[in-house]
N, C-alpha and C positions, 0 to 999 in steps of 0.2 A: 806484262807484269808477272812475277813469279811468286807462287804461294807455297809456303812450307808445309805441304801435305803429301801423304803417300796413300795408295789405295787400301792398304790394310787398315790404316787409321780411319779412312773414310767409312769403311764398312764395320769398323769396330771389332776386328778379329785378329788373332795372332797369325804369324807366318805359317805355322804348322796346322792351320785349320783344315779340316776335311772338306770335301765337296758338299756334303750335307750341311755342315756348319756354315759354309759359304752361302748356300741357298737360303738357309734360315736367317742369317744376318741380313742378307739383301732384302728379304721379305719384311723383316722387322723395320729396317730403315725406310723402306718405301711407305709402309703403313704409318709409321710415326711421323707426325707433322709438327712443325714449329708453332709458335704462338699465333693466335688467330688474327693478330694485328698485321701480320705480313700479307703482302699482295700475292696474287696468283703467279705473277711473273717471278717473284723471289722463290716461291715454292717450286716452280718449274725449273729454275736454274739449279737449285739444290738437288732436285731429282736427277737432273742430267749428269751431275758429277757422280752420284751413286750408281747410276746405270753404267757409266763408262768404267768405273772401277770394277763392277761385276763382270762386264764383258771381257776385260783384260784377264782377270783372275779365274774366270770360268773356262777359258781356253787353255788347255794344258801346255801348248807350245808357247803361247804368249806369257803364261804365268811362270814357266821355267826361265825364260829370258829375263822377265821382270825380277824374279828372285835372285838371279845372278847379279844384276845391277844393284839390287837392294843390299845384298851381302857385301858386294864390293865396296860400296860407300859406307856400310855399317862398320867395316873393319879397316878402312883406309884413314890415316891421320887427316884431320881437317886442315884444309889449306885456306879456305875462304872465311871460316868462322860461321858458315851457314849451318843451321841446326836441322835441316831437312834430310830425308833419307833417300828419296827416289825422285825421278824426273820424268816428265812427259812433255814432249813438244808436239803440238797438233797443228797440222797444216790446214789450209783452207778447205781441203776435201774431207776433213774430219777423220782421216785415217790416222791411227796412232803409230808412232815410231819411237820406241823406247831407246834412249841413248844414255850414255854414261858420262856425258860431258859436264852436266850440272846436276844440282840437287834441287828438287821441287817440281811444281807443276806450273807450266806457263799458261796463262789465261789472258783473254781479252778483257777490255774494260767492261764490256756488257756482262761478263760472267762473274764480276767481282762480288755481287750480292750473294750468289750461291756459295762461293768460297768463304765469304765472311760468316754466313750462316753455319757452315760446317765447323769452322774454327770456333765459333761461339758455342756450339754444342759440345765440342771437345775440351772446353775450358781454357782455350788460348786467348784470354781476354786482352793481354798486352798486344798480341799480334793483330787482333781486331782493331784496336785503337791505332796502331801503327799504319795499317793498310787503309783504314777509313778516313784518316786525316785529310787527304786531298779533297774529299767530298764535303768537309765540314767548314767550307769557306763561306762567310757571310756576304751580304751584298756589297759591302765596302772592301771586301778582300782580306778581312782579318779572321784569324782562327778563333773559334769560340772556346772559352773556358781554358783549362789547364792542359790541353792536349799537345802543346808544343807548336812549332811553326810548320806550316804546310810546305810540302815539297814543291808545290807549284800553285799558282793562282790564276790559271787560265780559265777561260769561259767554258762551262760544261756543255757537252753535246746534248742533243735531245734525249738520247738513250740514257745518259747519265742523269739528266734532270728527272726522267721518269722513275728511275730507281732510287733517287735521292731519299724519299721518305723511308724506304726499307733500310738504306745504309744508316740513316740517322737513328732509326729504331735499334738496329744491331749494335751500333756504338753506344747508345744510351743503356741498353741492356748489359753490355760488357762493363760499363761503368758501375751499374747496379751490382752485378755479380762480383766484380773486383772489390767493391766497397764491402760487400758481405764477407769476402775472404779476409780482408784486412781487419774487419771487426772481430772475426773469430780468432785472429792472431793477436788481438789486443792492441792493434795500431789504430786507435779510435780516431785521431785527427786525420790520419791518412785516409781512413775509410770515409770520413766526412767530405774530404776534398773530392774523392772519386764520385760519391753520390751527388754532391753539389754540381760537379761537372756535367753529369748526365742530365740532371734536372734543368740546368741552365740551357743545355743544348735543346732539349724538348720544348722548353718555354720559349726560347727565341724563335724556334721553327713553328710554334703553336700547333704541335702534333701530339697525338696519343695521350689524351688527358688521363686515361686509366693508368698508364705507366708512370706519369708524373705523380699521381696520387700514391702509387706504390713506393716510389722513391722518397716522397715527402714523409710517408709513414715511417720508413726506416730511419730517416734523419731525426724525427721526433723521438723514436725509441733509443736512438744512439746518443741523444743529447746529454743525459745524465752521465754516461761514461766519458764523454768529451769533457764535461765540466770537471770531473775528478782528475782526468789526465792532465788537463791544462793547469789546474790549481796546484797539482803536485809537482809541477816543474820548479826548478830553483828560482829563488827570489830575483835573480838577475834577469830572468825571462819576463820582463815587465809587460811587454805587449801581449804575449801569449796568455799570461795570467789575467790580464784585463779582459781578453776575449772570453776566458772562462767565466769571469764575473758577469759579463754582458749576457752570456747564455743563461746563467743562473737567474738574472733579473728577468729575462724573457720568460723562463719557466714559471717564476713566481707570479708574474703579471697574468699569465694565462690561467694559473691555478687560483688566482685571487688570494695569494698569501700562502704561508707555509702550511697552515691547517685549513686552507680553503678547499672548496669543492668544485672549482673550475677544472676544465679539461686541458691538459697540455699535451695529450696524445702520447705520453711516454710509457703508458701501460702501468704506471705506479698508482696504487690507491693512496688514501690519506696516510695510512700507517706505514706503507712502504716509503712514501716520500719523507715522512718524519725520520725514518731510519737513514735515508739518503742524506738528509740535512745533518744528522748526527755524525755520519762518516766524513762528510766534506769539511766539518769543523776542524778536523785534524790538519787540514791543509791551509787554513786561514789564520792570519795573525790576529792578535787581540784588537788591533786598530781596525782591521777589515771586518771582523765580527761585530765590533761596536757600531760601525757605520751601517752595515747590512741589517742587523737585527733591530736597531733603533728605528731605522726607516720602515721596516716591515711591521713594527709594533703599532704604527700609526694607522693601519688599515681599518680596524684594529685586529690584532692577533694575540691571543693569550700565550701561545708557544713562543712567538717572536719576542714578546715582552719578557718572558721568563729567560730566554737566551740573552736578550739585551742586558738584563740585570746581571747575569753572570759575566758578560763582557765588561760591564761598567765596574763591577767589583774587582775583577782581575786587573783591569787597566788602572783603576784608581789606586790599588794597592802597590802594584809594581812601579808605577810612574809617580807615586807619592802625590796623588791628586785626590784628597778626601772629598772634594766637591762631586766627583763622579760617583763615589760611594753614596753620598747623600742623594744624588739623583736616582741611583738604584733603589735606595730605601723608599723614595716617593713612588716609584713604579710598583714596588711590592705592595703598597697600600691598595692599589687597584686589583692586583692578583689575589690579595687576601680575602676579597669578597666571595671568591669561589673555591679557593684552595687553601690548604694549610701551609703557609709560608712563614710561620712564626719563627722557625729556626733561622731562616735566611734573614729575617728582620732583626733577630737578635744578633747575628754576626755583623750586620751593617751597623747597628747601634754600637757594638763593641769597637769596631774600627773607627767610629766617630767619637769614641771616648765617652759615650752615654751609657754608663754602667748600669744605672738603675733601670733605664728603659730596656736595656739588653736582658736584664733579669726578668722583667715583667713579660716581655715577649716570649722568653724561654718557658715561662710557666704555662703558656697557652699552647705550646707545641705538642703534637701527637707523635713525633718521631721518637719512639720509646727507646730504641737501641742507642741513638745518639744521646738521649737524656741519661741513660744508664751509664754511658762512658763519662759524661760530664759530672754526674753525681759521684762516681767512683774517684774521680780526680779532684773532688772538692770536699773530701771527708774531713780534712783538718781545717776547714775554713768556714766562717759563719755564713757565707753565701756561695753561689755557684760560679763566681767569676774565675777562679783558677782553672777549673775544668773547662769552662767555655773558652778561655784563652788557648789552652792546649789543643782542644778540639778544633778551634778556628785555624790555628797554624797548620795542623795536619790536613784539614779539609782543603785549605788553599793549595798546598803543595801536592797532595795526592789525588784530589778529586777535581779541582778546578783547573789548575795550570795545564795538565796533560791534554786538555781539549783545545789548546792554542798552539799554533805552530812555533811561535817564538818564545813560548814560556815553558816548554816541556821539561827543560833542565833548570828551570828557575827555582832557587830556594825561596822559602817563605819564612821570614823572620819578623815577628811582631816587635821584637826588641829594636831592630833597625828601623822599622816603620815608625814607631812612636818616638824614636830618637831623632828623626829627621826634623830639621828646623821649620821647613815649609809645612809639614803636617802639624807640628806643634802650634804654629801661628794660626793655622786655620781652626784647629780645635779650641784654641783659647777664645776665639771670637764666636764660636758656634753656639754655646749654651744660651747666650742672650737672645739669639734668634729663636731657639727652641722654646724659650720661656714665653715668647710672644704667641706661639701657636699651641701652647699646652692647653688641654681641656680645662674649663673653669672649675670642674668638680674635683680635680686632682690637685692636692697641695704640692707646691713646688719646693723641693728640698735641695735644689741644685744651686741656689743663688750664691751660697758662700763656698761651695766646694766643687762646682762644675769645672772651674778653671784647672782643677787638679785631677780631672778624670783620667787623662792620658797617663799621668804618673801612677794612678791607682792601678790601671790595667797593667802598666809596665812592671810594677812591683809584684802584683799577683802572678803575672806570667813567669817572672824570674824565680819565684818561690816554689813553683810546681812544674819543673822542667821534666821530671822523670815520669815515664809512663808506668803505672802500677802493674804488678804481675797479673797475667790473665787477659791483658788487653794488648794484643799484637797489632801490628800495622794493618793486618787484614780486618781486625775488628773495627778499626777506624774507617776503613774503606767501605765495609758493609754497612756501617751505621749511618753514614751521611747519605742524604738523598741526592740523586744525580739529576742533572738537568734534563734528561730524556728518559723515556720509558721503553723497555724491551725488548724495533727492529728490526724480519731477518733476511731480506734480500740483499743487503750490503754487509760485508763481513765486518766484525768488530775491529780486526786488524786492518788498517787502511792500506790498500794497494789498488792502483788504478785498474789492474786486470781482474779484480775480484768481481763476482756477480753481485748484482744489486741486493742489498742486505735486508735483514729483518731488524728494528731498533729497540734498544733498551727502553726505559720508560720516559716518554714525554708527558703522558697524561697522568697527573697525580690524583689521588683520591680526593674528591670534592668534600669540602667542609661547609655545610649549610647551617644557618642559624637553628634549624630544627633538629640538627644532629645532636643526640645526647652526649656524644663523645666530646663535644666542645665544652661541656659543663665541668669536666674533670681534668686534672693535670697530673702529670707524673712527677712533679717537682715538690719537694718538701716546702712547707709554707713559712720558712724562716723570714722571708722577705715581707710577707703579709703581716706576720706578727710584729716584725720590726716597725713597719709603718704604723700599725695600730698603737704600739708603745709611743711612738713619736707624737701621734695625735693626742694621746692622753696628757702629754706635757705642754700642750698649747695653753697659754695663760688665759684665765677667766677674765672677761672684760670687767667684771664687777670688783676685781681685786684692786686695792689701792697700791700706790707705788711702794709702800713699805712692806707689802706682802700680807697684810691682814685683811679679812673680809669685812666690809662695812655693811651692817644691816640697818635699814631705816628704823627710826625710833618707834613709829606707830606699829610696825610689825612685831617688834620685841614686846611691846606692851600687851598686845592681844594674843600672843602665843599661848600662855597658860590656859586661858578660858577655852580656846579652841581645842586644846588637847583634852580637857575634861569632857567636853561634849562628845568627842570621838570615842573616848574610852567607855562612856556610859552606853553609847549606841552598840558598840562591839559586844559588851557583856550581855545586853538584852537579846541580841541576835543569837549568841551562843546558848543562852538558856532556852530559847524557843526551839532551837534545833535539837537540843538534848531531850526535851519532852517528846518531840515527834519521833525520835529514835526509839525511846522506851516503848511508846505506844505501838510502833511497828513490830517490835520484837514480841510483845504480848499477843498481838493478833496472829502472827506467824506461828507461835507455839500452839495456840488454840486450834488453828486449822490443821496442823500436823497431828495433834492428838485425836481429833475426830476422824481423820483418814485412817489412822491405825486401828480405830475401833470398828468402823463400818466398812472400810474398803481394804482390808488386809490382803496382801498378795502372798502366794506360796513362797516359802524360803528357798533360795537357790542353793543347790548342792555342789560340793567340790570347790576347788580353787578358782577364784574369779579373776577376770582380766583386770589389770591395773591400767585403766583408760583415763587419761587426763584431757581436760578441754584445751589446754595450752600446748599439747604435743600431738602429732599425728599418730594413728594406730601403727602404721608402718612408715619407715623412713622414706620420704619423698625426695628423690634426687633433684638438685638444682638444675633447672632447664638450661641455664647458661654454662654449667660445668661441663668439662670435657674430660671425663675420667679416662677415656681411651687414649687421650693424648698427653697423659701425665708423664712425669719424669720417671726414669728408671731404664733398665736394659730393654731394648726393643726386641720383642719376640714376634713370632708369627701371628699370635692372637692380637697383640697390640698393633701390629702392622695392618692386619685386616680391619681393625677398628679405625685406623687412620684413613685407609682407602675408602671404607664405607662412609666415614664422615665427609670426605671430599665428594663422593658421589651423591650423597643426600643434599649437601650444600649446593652442588651443581643443579639439582632438581629445583631448588627454591630460587636460585639466582637466575636461571634461565627459564623458569616456569612462568605461569600467567601473572603472578604477583610481582615478579622482577625484584626479589629481595637481594639487591646487588651487594649491600653492606655485609651480608652473611659470608661473603668470600673472604673477608678479613679474618675470620675465625679459623681458617685452615690453610690459606695460601699466603705466601710472602714473595717479595722480589718480582722477577719478571713474570712468573706464573700469575701472580695476583694482577699485575698490570694488564697482561694479555687477556685474561678472562673478564676483567672489568670492561675492557673495550668491547669484547663480544657481547656481554650482557647489555651494555648501554646501547650498542647498535641495534640489538634485538628490540629493546624497549622503544627506541626512537622510530623504528620501522614497523611497529605494531606486530612483532613476531614473538612467539614463545615456543617452548618445547616441553614435551613430557618424556620421562625416561623410566625404563625398567632395567635393573642391574643385577648381576651376580658376580661374585668375586672369589677367586681362589689364589691364595698367596703361594708363590713358588719358592722364593728365596728372600732372605733378609741379610744384608751385608753391611756391617758397621765399618766406617772409614778408619783405617789403621791410625793409631795415635790420636784419634779424635772421636770420643764417644758421643759427641753432640751432632754428628752427621752420619747418615746411613742411606743405603739404597734398597728399595723394595721393588721386587719384580713380581708382577701378578698377572693372572689371566682374568680379563674383565670382559664380560658379555654385556653389551649395551643395546637395548632396543629403544629407538628414539622416534617420536612422532613430531614432525615440524609443522607448526601452524603459522599461517600468514593471513592477517585480517580475519582471524577466527576460523579459517578453512584449512584443512589438512593439505599439506603439499607432499604428495606421494613421492615425487622425485627426490626431495631433500630428506625424506624420512629413510631410516635404515635400521638394520639389525645385523650386528657383526660382533665377532669375538676377537679381541686383540691381546697381545702380550705387551704390557705397559711397564715402563721402568719409572719409578718415582724417586726423586732425590729429596730427602727430608732433613730438616735441621731442627734442633731443639732450641727454642727461644723462651726465656723466662720459665723454664721447666716444662714447656709444652712442645709437642712435635708439630711442625708445620711443613707443608710441601713447598719447596722452592723451585722445583723444576720437574717436568714430566715429559716423556717421549715414548713414542710407539716403537717397540722393538721389531715386531712383525705382526702380520695378520694371521690369526689362527684359522678362522673360517669366515 
């Protein structure tokens, strides 16, 4: 058998290496040993090749002749296609005779393991697989795995049987390393095939459990990349995409759901896996997401329920199936117990033609930016319906549809939706069902006009098609809440070769019954007053059919006498009170006169302070006010106040009291979602931190053409003590100085931090 090796490669030296370099290389190769799983026979075979290479190259005469042959084949056009550079044919007397007839090293079958080991060390993994195939024949004479057909299926000799475990190990390790190379080249499915081949070989031979575990670990870490690569394939690749979905279901089962805490050995924590799910959504159709997330929501899973709602809304709208939207609305009721989903409930009610219910849900929402947009577009209307229609259409097209593979370029038209006959037929029948389930304490005003709700929405939408000045498309995008939270091992731009991302926001701010924020709304109360006015028009049961009020005769007869008794009682009470008041004034005047006579105090000199009991001596600032974050041009002093506000808020949110809600006063967007996750995890794990800070503002840069956004660069010194279960964790405590860049945005006249990143470490 011929092996494509030369002596220079065996020793790992160039042709121009000196004698000293030759000796050093030989020493290093002899000392360096392969993996401990190899047998002593395999190690001895490898050593024999190294010694023979050293003997040839250390003899000047032999080396000169070898170099001549080496150069001859290096500069001679290839005739056979063999990629080797030198040859050695060894006789039975072990004497070497270098010839120039062929390229490579001829070896016996017993020396194969040593040659395979050297090829393995040199990274020639394909050659290892090619030469090791004859030894990978199972008992029934079939080749294991995807290594191709064996060149022969003869019975192995005793020597070959003895070295079989070493050959199996070398081939399996070649599969492992080849798979890792393909992984680095972003050929994820090819990498999986190589790894699975090596694992199958070891499993069938029942050898080297530690190597099997190593390959299995790589397969688990590779699985998220495989899922993305398979799902990103064209829709025509049905079998491959189904394989990707099967792998996804395996991972979800092992993790016990999207937000589960089970181990799938992928190396992704809960937040990383949420971001992974957010990325793969771009490769799934609306039908695939509907099936996947509806199934996952039954575990139960709040995140899966939320994503199922989005899939139901998208599918119900695009396929003109309002029943799916109604199903999404029912699922939102369960989510509403822990989260603020009133905006989504309002949009569902809108798409179902339930205009009054949509307005009521909107009143309870805390999505202030979305509400501001809706109010702005409803200025000329007695209710918020026009703005809600415009917001809903933009939300569908720009926020919802881009997360579905088959809806990315799908336009969203409420006009076409409500004009669909199937939608109209469903909405016509829907109010009677809603009336059955309406709470008994709420008057139903839909009995006579619910059948026209879709027409009301349609007219309101058509009358407010134009977006007012100051509300760009970006405003709409920023205002609407996204189905995920903020991330970052898998990139936002979907690409199968991307590293595993960090996610937008999946975890929305909880709304508990004890949260005072739930007691207020950002919506004007025209609807409430409208309902109150309608209640005042409810007929009195005592009125007759003719419209006059009938009073019983006995009550009319007794009315004057009762009035006289009440009048006399009131006059008597007023007289008694007047007498008591005069008596109290006389006593007070007498006491004051006696004090002036017997207890006179010295007169005060100079101008006296004007102190009133209903006003403080000095102006006390409102503890909830944030003067440092007010509107106006951002200066270094106001920037320092913003950063200090954030750092003090960080102390309270991550401190022993875990005031997580305080983060809403300074953070927005992904920064808010990220720090809320950190704070909740600390609270759940009985951890807290104490901080000492100092801040120095280096620069303040306002975004060109946008005075409502700016960048602050500051030197922040932070000393943190990390506590776990009441004890200081010195390893997690730190004291460092960083240069941090804060991206701030002005919202409702106040500056908020929407993003922050460490530029570099100062000390």
